[in-house]
C-alpha positions, 0 to 999 in steps of 0.5 A: 487557378494557381497560374492566374493568381501568380500572373495577377500578382506579377501584374500588380507588382509591376504596376506598383514598381512602375508607379513608384519609379515614375512618380519618384523620378518626377517629384525628386529629379523632375525627369526620368532617365530617357527625358534626362538624356534629351535634357527634358524637365517636367515642371509645374506649369504655373510656378516652373518648379518641380512637381509636387507628389499629388501632381506626380500621382495625377500625371501617372494615372492620366498616362494609364487612363488616357494614353496617347495612341 
């Protein structure tokens, strides 16, 4: 049981850190490191501006629940 708790805590930390990285990068810079290399920006479809925080959160969770195979 000790190892399961340890493993579960690592998974939760990984999820939180990844969520913070992606959402922060999308909202603050409009891109992540890999997208920056290819000069790809993530913008709002209607306004053409950077994503808002709520849009970044929705985008992150849509990657988790609806992954592209």
